[in-house]
C-alpha positions in Angstrom: -72.9 21.2 -6.0 -75.3 18.8 -7.7 -76.2 21.3 -10.3 -72.6 22.2 -11.0 -71.7 18.5 -11.4 -74.5 17.9 -13.9 -73.4 20.9 -16.0 -69.8 19.7 -16.0 -70.7 16.2 -17.1 -72.9 17.5 -19.9 -69.8 18.9 -21.5 -68.6 15.3 -22.2 -70.7 14.7 -25.2 -69.1 11.3 -25.9 -69.7 10.0 -22.4 -70.5 6.3 -22.7 -70.7 5.2 -19.0 -72.5 7.0 -16.2 -73.0 6.0 -12.5 -75.3 8.2 -10.5 -75.4 7.9 -6.7 -78.1 10.4 -5.9 -79.5 11.7 -2.6 -83.3 11.2 -2.8 -83.7 14.8 -1.6 -82.2 16.1 -4.9 -84.4 17.3 -7.8 -84.3 13.9 -9.6 -86.7 15.0 -12.4 -84.4 17.9 -13.2 -81.3 15.8 -13.1 -82.7 13.1 -15.4 -84.0 15.8 -17.8 -80.5 17.2 -18.0 -78.8 13.9 -18.6 -81.3 13.1 -21.4 -79.2 15.6 -23.4 -76.5 12.8 -23.6 -76.9 10.5 -26.5 -73.9 8.1 -26.4 -74.4 6.2 -23.2 -73.9 2.5 -23.3 -73.9 1.8 -19.5 -76.1 3.5 -16.9 -76.3 2.8 -13.2 -78.6 4.8 -10.9 -78.8 4.4 -7.1 -81.3 6.3 -5.0 -81.0 5.0 -1.4 -83.4 5.7 1.5 -86.4 6.1 -0.9 -89.9 5.5 0.4 -93.1 5.3 -1.5 -94.8 7.8 0.8 -92.3 10.6 -0.1 -94.3 11.5 -3.1 -97.9 10.5 -2.3 -100.4 11.6 -5.0 -97.5 13.0 -7.1 -95.6 11.5 -10.0 -92.6 9.5 -8.8 -89.5 11.4 -10.0 -87.5 8.2 -10.3 -89.6 7.3 -13.3 -88.1 10.2 -15.2 -84.9 8.1 -15.6 -86.8 6.9 -18.6 -86.0 10.1 -20.4 -82.3 9.2 -20.3 -83.2 5.7 -21.7 -85.2 7.2 -24.5 -82.3 9.4 -25.5 -79.8 6.6 -25.5 -81.2 3.7 -27.6 -77.8 2.0 -27.8 -77.8 1.4 -24.0 -76.6 -2.2 -23.2 -76.1 -2.1 -19.4 -78.8 -0.7 -17.1 -78.8 -0.8 -13.3 -81.6 0.8 -11.3 -81.3 0.3 -7.5 -83.5 2.1 -5.1 -85.2 1.2 -1.9 -87.7 -1.7 -2.3 -91.4 -0.6 -2.5 -90.4 2.8 -3.9 -93.3 2.7 -6.3 -91.5 2.9 -9.6 -93.5 2.3 -12.8 -91.7 0.4 -15.5 -94.4 1.2 -17.9 -93.6 4.9 -17.4 -89.8 4.4 -17.5 -89.7 2.3 -20.6 -92.6 4.3 -22.1 -89.9 6.9 -23.1 -88.3 4.3 -25.4 -90.0 4.0 -28.8 -91.9 0.7 -29.1 -90.3 0.3 -32.6 -86.8 0.5 -31.2 -86.6 -1.4 -27.9 -83.3 -1.4 -26.0 -81.1 -4.4 -26.5 -79.9 -4.7 -23.0 -77.1 -7.2 -22.2 -77.1 -6.6 -18.5 -79.8 -5.6 -16.1 -79.5 -4.7 -12.4 -82.7 -4.3 -10.5 -84.1 -4.5 -7.0 -87.7 -3.2 -7.3 -90.3 -5.0 -9.4 -93.0 -2.5 -10.1 -96.6 -2.2 -9.0 -98.2 -5.1 -11.0 -97.5 -7.9 -13.3 -98.6 -5.9 -16.3 -96.3 -3.1 -15.3 -93.4 -5.5 -14.9 -94.0 -6.9 -18.4 -92.9 -3.5 -19.8 -89.3 -4.7 -19.3 -89.6 -7.8 -21.4 -89.1 -6.3 -24.9 -85.8 -4.8 -23.8 -84.2 -7.8 -22.1 -84.5 -10.6 -24.6 -80.7 -10.3 -25.3 -79.6 -10.4 -21.6 -76.3 -12.1 -20.9 -76.2 -11.1 -17.2 -78.6 -10.0 -14.5 -78.1 -8.7 -10.9 -81.3 -9.1 -8.8 -79.9 -7.0 -6.0 -81.9 -7.6 -2.8 -85.0 -8.8 -4.6 -86.8 -11.5 -2.8 -90.1 -11.5 -4.7 -91.1 -14.2 -7.2 -92.9 -12.2 -9.9 -89.8 -11.2 -11.9 -88.3 -14.7 -11.7 -91.6 -16.2 -12.8 -91.8 -13.8 -15.7 -88.2 -14.5 -16.8 -89.0 -18.2 -16.6 -92.2 -18.0 -18.6 -90.5 -15.9 -21.3 -87.5 -18.3 -21.4 -85.0 -15.6 -20.7 -82.0 -17.2 -19.1 -78.9 -14.9 -18.8 -75.7 -16.8 -18.6 -74.5 -14.9 -15.5 -76.9 -14.5 -12.6 -76.3 -12.7 -9.3 -78.9 -13.1 -6.5 -79.1 -12.0 -2.9 -81.5 -14.7 -1.8 -82.0 -18.3 -3.0 -85.6 -19.3 -2.2 -88.0 -21.8 -3.7 -89.2 -19.5 -6.4 -85.7 -19.2 -8.0 -84.6 -22.8 -7.5 -87.0 -24.0 -10.3 -85.7 -21.2 -12.6 -82.1 -22.1 -12.0 -82.8 -25.8 -12.3 -84.3 -25.2 -15.7 -81.4 -23.0 -16.9 -79.9 -24.3 -20.2 -76.3 -23.2 -19.3 -75.2 -21.1 -16.4 -71.7 -19.6 -16.8 -71.6 -17.5 -13.6 -73.7 -17.7 -10.5 -73.5 -15.6 -7.3 -75.6 -16.4 -4.3 -75.3 -14.3 -1.1 -77.9 -16.0 1.2 -80.1 -19.0 1.1 -82.8 -20.9 3.0 -81.8 -24.4 4.3 -83.8 -26.1 1.5 -82.0 -23.8 -1.0 -78.6 -24.8 0.4 -79.4 -28.5 -0.3 -80.2 -27.5 -3.9 -77.1 -25.4 -4.7 -74.8 -28.2 -5.6 -77.5 -29.9 -7.6 -77.9 -26.7 -9.6 -74.2 -26.5 -10.1 -74.0 -30.1 -11.2 -76.8 -29.6 -13.7 -74.7 -26.8 -15.2 -71.4 -28.5 -14.9 -70.8 -28.4 -18.6 -70.8 -24.5 -18.6 -70.4 -23.2 -15.1 -67.0 -21.3 -14.9 -67.6 -18.9 -11.9 -69.4 -19.5 -8.6 -69.5 -17.2 -5.6 -71.4 -17.7 -2.3 -71.2 -17.6 1.5 -69.2 -20.6 2.7 -72.2 -21.6 5.0 -74.4 -22.0 1.9 -71.9 -24.5 0.4 -71.0 -26.5 3.4 -74.5 -27.0 4.8 -73.4 -26.1 8.4 -71.4 -29.4 8.7 -73.8 -31.6 6.6 -71.3 -32.1 3.8 -71.1 -35.8 2.8 -70.1 -38.1 -0.1 -73.2 -37.2 -2.1 -72.3 -33.5 -1.9 -68.7 -34.1 -2.8 -69.6 -36.1 -5.9 -72.0 -33.3 -7.0 -69.2 -30.7 -6.5 -66.6 -32.8 -8.4 -68.9 -32.8 -11.5 -68.1 -29.1 -11.9 -65.0 -29.7 -14.0 -65.4 -26.4 -16.0 -65.2 -24.3 -12.8 -62.4 -21.7 -13.2 -63.1 -19.3 -10.3 -64.6 -20.1 -6.9 -65.2 -17.3 -4.4 -66.2 -18.2 -0.8 -66.8 -15.6 1.9 -67.0 -16.0 5.6 -70.4 -15.8 7.3 -69.7 -12.2 8.3 -68.9 -11.1 4.8 -70.7 -10.7 1.5 -69.1 -12.7 -1.4 -67.3 -10.7 -4.0 -69.6 -11.1 -7.0 -67.9 -10.1 -10.2 -68.9 -12.7 -12.7 -67.6 -10.6 -15.6 -64.1 -11.6 -14.4 -64.8 -14.9 -16.0 -64.7 -13.1 -19.4 -61.9 -10.8 -18.6 -59.7 -13.5 -17.1 -58.8 -11.4 -14.0 -57.8 -13.5 -11.0 -59.9 -13.7 -7.8 -58.5 -14.9 -4.5 -60.5 -17.7 -2.9 
């Protein structure tokens, strides 16, 4: 079935958007090799759930072959690569398929694994200097955030699963957030959310979070209210119950679609 689906899709030579939800037991190397025959992709999303580093010990990681698709589609603007954390991807290998003289000009990046080392992670940098949005998936590590901060890469729209100390400084130094989505937070992080919003009150149009993060478990007071009232540019506010994940679609700020709060 997978082989037949790949052959069918390859007939659409003008295909510009591709989302692949792939069982890790499939022949990923072959699938990515096949899709490298497409040359008009602008948006690519790849999800490989249930992956473990030990699945391919002492063998090349087939997820890295997604780089062949990148190398064949140099006009790619949206890239999302979501697989199980600690899957052992190599960004040096993935982006090594892209000519150094023609780095991608990504506008959106979605990612949940951060590579094996700082030097490996830096392979992303030439391709993300034009980012306007980033989705950090379930990423909780600090290395990627520290790298973005040091390189002064501040996408206008940021979606994070966990607000910890490592990202608070990054967001506090942001020159102009337009959209921010936060799924979970530590208690110190909750105290900082409204401060970050107020710092970006001149630009913040979209905010999404769990209602517990915003209301501090009953600790809302005049100080918090005054900080919140500074956010006069806010157009869309999405609050979820504690049992739900917030609906994070910052792009709706641009499209003007309505969201129920």
